[in-house]
C-alpha positions in Angstrom: 82.4 -68.0 -139.2 83.5 -65.3 -141.1 81.0 -63.1 -139.6 82.5 -64.5 -135.6 85.4 -64.1 -136.4 84.9 -60.7 -137.8 83.2 -59.7 -134.7 86.3 -61.0 -132.3 89.2 -59.3 -134.3 87.2 -55.5 -133.5 87.3 -56.2 -130.5 90.3 -57.4 -129.6 92.7 -55.6 -126.6 95.6 -56.9 -128.7 94.9 -55.4 -131.7 93.2 -52.3 -130.8 96.2 -52.0 -128.5 98.6 -52.1 -132.4 96.5 -50.2 -133.5 96.6 -47.3 -131.2 100.6 -47.4 -131.6 100.2 -47.6 -135.2 98.2 -44.6 -135.1 100.3 -42.6 -132.7 104.0 -43.6 -135.0 102.7 -43.0 -138.0 101.7 -39.2 -136.7 105.2 -38.7 -135.2 106.3 -40.2 -138.7 104.5 -38.0 -140.6 103.1 -40.8 -143.1 99.8 -41.7 -143.9 97.9 -43.5 -141.8 98.5 -47.1 -140.9 95.5 -47.4 -138.3 91.6 -48.6 -137.6 90.3 -46.5 -140.3 92.8 -47.9 -142.8 92.4 -51.2 -142.3 88.4 -50.8 -141.9 88.7 -48.9 -145.9 90.7 -52.0 -147.0 88.1 -54.2 -145.7 85.0 -51.8 -146.7 87.3 -52.0 -150.2 87.6 -56.0 -150.0 83.8 -56.8 -149.4 83.1 -54.4 -152.4 84.5 -56.5 -154.3 83.5 -60.3 -153.1 80.2 -58.7 -153.3 80.4 -58.3 -157.1 82.4 -60.8 -158.4 80.7 -63.3 -156.7 77.4 -61.0 -157.8 78.5 -61.5 -161.1 80.2 -65.1 -160.6 83.7 -64.4 -161.6 85.6 -65.2 -158.2 87.5 -68.0 -158.3 88.1 -69.2 -155.0 91.4 -70.8 -153.5 89.4 -73.6 -153.7 90.2 -75.7 -150.6 87.4 -76.6 -150.4 86.0 -77.1 -146.4 83.8 -79.9 -144.9 81.7 -78.4 -143.2 82.4 -74.9 -144.4 79.4 -73.3 -146.3 80.9 -72.2 -150.3 82.8 -69.0 -150.7 83.0 -68.7 -147.0 86.7 -69.8 -146.0 87.5 -66.9 -148.6 85.8 -64.4 -147.1 87.3 -65.5 -143.4 90.3 -65.3 -145.6 89.8 -62.0 -147.0 88.1 -60.9 -143.8 91.2 -61.5 -141.6 94.4 -60.0 -143.8 92.6 -57.4 -145.2 91.6 -56.0 -141.8 95.1 -56.9 -139.9 97.3 -56.7 -143.0 99.6 -53.9 -141.6 100.4 -56.0 -138.3 103.5 -57.1 -139.7 105.4 -53.8 -140.2 105.3 -53.8 -136.6 107.5 -57.1 -135.9 110.9 -57.5 -137.0 109.7 -61.7 -138.3 107.0 -60.0 -140.1 103.8 -62.4 -140.2 104.5 -65.5 -138.8 104.4 -63.2 -135.7 101.3 -62.0 -136.4 99.4 -65.1 -136.9 100.4 -66.4 -133.5 98.1 -63.8 -132.0 95.2 -64.4 -134.8 95.3 -68.2 -133.0 94.0 -67.7 -130.1 91.0 -64.8 -131.6 90.6 -68.2 -134.0 90.6 -70.5 -131.0 88.4 -68.3 -129.1 85.2 -67.5 -132.4 85.4 -71.1 -132.1 87.4 -72.5 -134.9 88.4 -76.0 -135.3 92.5 -77.1 -135.0 92.0 -78.6 -138.6 89.5 -75.5 -139.9 92.5 -73.0 -138.7 95.2 -74.9 -140.3 93.6 -74.6 -143.6 93.0 -71.0 -143.8 96.4 -69.7 -141.8 98.6 -70.7 -145.1 96.5 -68.4 -146.5 96.5 -65.7 -144.6 99.8 -65.5 -144.1 100.5 -65.5 -148.4 97.7 -63.3 -148.5 99.3 -60.4 -145.9 103.0 -60.6 -147.3 102.0 -60.3 -150.5 99.4 -56.8 -150.4 102.0 -54.4 -151.3 101.8 -55.6 -154.7 105.4 -56.6 -155.6 104.8 -60.2 -156.2 102.7 -61.5 -158.2 99.2 -63.3 -156.3 99.2 -67.2 -156.8 95.1 -67.0 -156.1 92.2 -64.8 -155.7 92.1 -63.5 -152.9 95.5 -62.2 -152.5 95.5 -60.6 -154.8 92.0 -58.7 -153.9 93.6 -57.4 -150.4 96.6 -55.5 -153.2 94.0 -53.9 -154.9 92.0 -52.8 -151.6 95.1 -51.7 -149.9 95.8 -50.2 -152.9 92.6 -48.5 -153.3 93.0 -45.9 -149.8 94.9 -43.5 -151.6 92.8 -40.4 -151.4 92.3 -37.0 -149.6 91.1 -39.2 -146.6 93.7 -41.8 -146.3 96.5 -38.3 -145.4 97.6 -37.5 -141.6 95.1 -35.5 -139.7 96.8 -32.1 -139.4 99.5 -33.0 -141.5 99.7 -29.5 -144.2 102.0 -29.6 -147.4 104.4 -27.1 -145.3 105.1 -30.0 -142.9 105.6 -32.7 -145.9 107.6 -30.9 -147.7 109.8 -30.7 -144.3 110.6 -34.1 -144.6 112.9 -33.7 -147.5 115.3 -32.1 -144.8 115.4 -35.5 -143.1 115.7 -38.0 -146.7 112.3 -38.5 -146.3 110.3 -38.0 -149.7 106.6 -36.7 -149.2 105.4 -38.0 -152.5 103.2 -40.3 -150.7 101.2 -37.3 -148.8 101.0 -35.0 -151.9 99.8 -38.1 -154.0 96.9 -38.7 -151.9 95.9 -34.6 -151.9 95.3 -35.1 -155.5 92.8 -38.7 -155.1 89.3 -36.9 -154.1 87.7 -40.1 -153.8 87.8 -43.5 -155.4 84.8 -46.1 -156.2 84.7 -49.8 -156.7 81.9 -49.6 -159.1 80.7 -52.9 -160.9 81.6 -53.2 -164.5 79.9 -55.1 -167.4 80.0 -59.0 -167.4 82.9 -59.4 -168.9 84.7 -57.2 -167.2 83.3 -57.0 -163.5 85.4 -54.2 -161.1 85.9 -50.9 -162.0 87.6 -48.5 -160.3 87.2 -44.8 -160.0 89.2 -42.6 -159.0 88.2 -38.6 -158.9 91.7 -36.0 -159.1 92.4 -33.0 -158.0 95.6 -33.1 -159.2 98.3 -34.6 -161.0 100.1 -35.8 -158.5 97.6 -38.6 -158.2 99.7 -40.5 -161.0 102.1 -41.7 -158.0 99.3 -44.0 -156.3 98.2 -44.4 -159.9 101.4 -46.4 -161.5 101.1 -48.3 -157.6 97.4 -49.4 -158.0 98.6 -50.4 -161.7 101.6 -52.4 -160.3 99.3 -54.1 -158.5 96.8 -54.9 -160.9 99.1 -55.8 -163.4 100.5 -58.9 -160.3 96.6 -59.6 -159.0 95.0 -62.7 -160.7 92.2 -60.2 -161.8 93.9 -57.9 -164.3 91.6 -59.5 -167.5 88.6 -58.9 -164.9 89.1 -55.2 -164.0 88.0 -51.9 -165.7 90.1 -48.5 -164.1 89.1 -44.9 -165.2 90.5 -41.0 -163.9 87.9 -38.4 -163.7 90.0 -35.0 -163.8 87.9 -31.5 -165.0 84.7 -33.5 -166.0 86.8 -35.7 -168.4 86.7 -40.1 -168.1 90.0 -41.9 -168.6 90.4 -44.7 -168.8 94.3 -46.2 -167.4 93.0 -50.2 -168.0 93.4 -52.0 -169.7 96.2 -50.5 -171.5 96.4 -50.9 -174.7 99.4 -53.4 -173.9 97.7 -55.8 -172.7 94.6 -55.3 -174.8 
């Protein structure tokens, strides 16, 4: 079922149109990408986390459970849909409720019953609303999306064709270019299998100190996720590995 809904999302013309608009809007505003590539990157990060946690038997789903749905399948549906559609609400004044209205027909086309749809729509909406990590997660799928979105912060996230001078010019419009320069300072982000006790390892390969902005944002998200006890995070800078999570304050 998770594959069926995801395939429908990928080819949906309304979503495709929205992402084209988002791509153009991001380019005009000279901000980091909020396009389909970003959405797919967040999906990839979410799936990497899901598979690692599932393999290590550390994935505690929100425990619906849904009759007739395989274990973890409900969780995977929530993760895939919310990850791919997490930025839809940026284009809607009424936030994620309107985004959800776009998704309901896609669920029905994929063969989802009304009961199943009713069970899934609320957690999906909550994941979308909380993906920025400013609020505490109530269940693991929310935390997975928080971290997956926060981990898309490497130089590949910057707007194609945007250079340092263009970014600095945004200051004249009272806009901060820190998101751009911070991403430019991160060469790559990897999500790896860690230890049994802390199965998730996030590794950030740095190329400059401006990366601290996005690293601080990631730590904020991690603190508000439900998985801070299962994560190690490190930075690699000039061949040195520096552990940034867990910190001494939280053990």
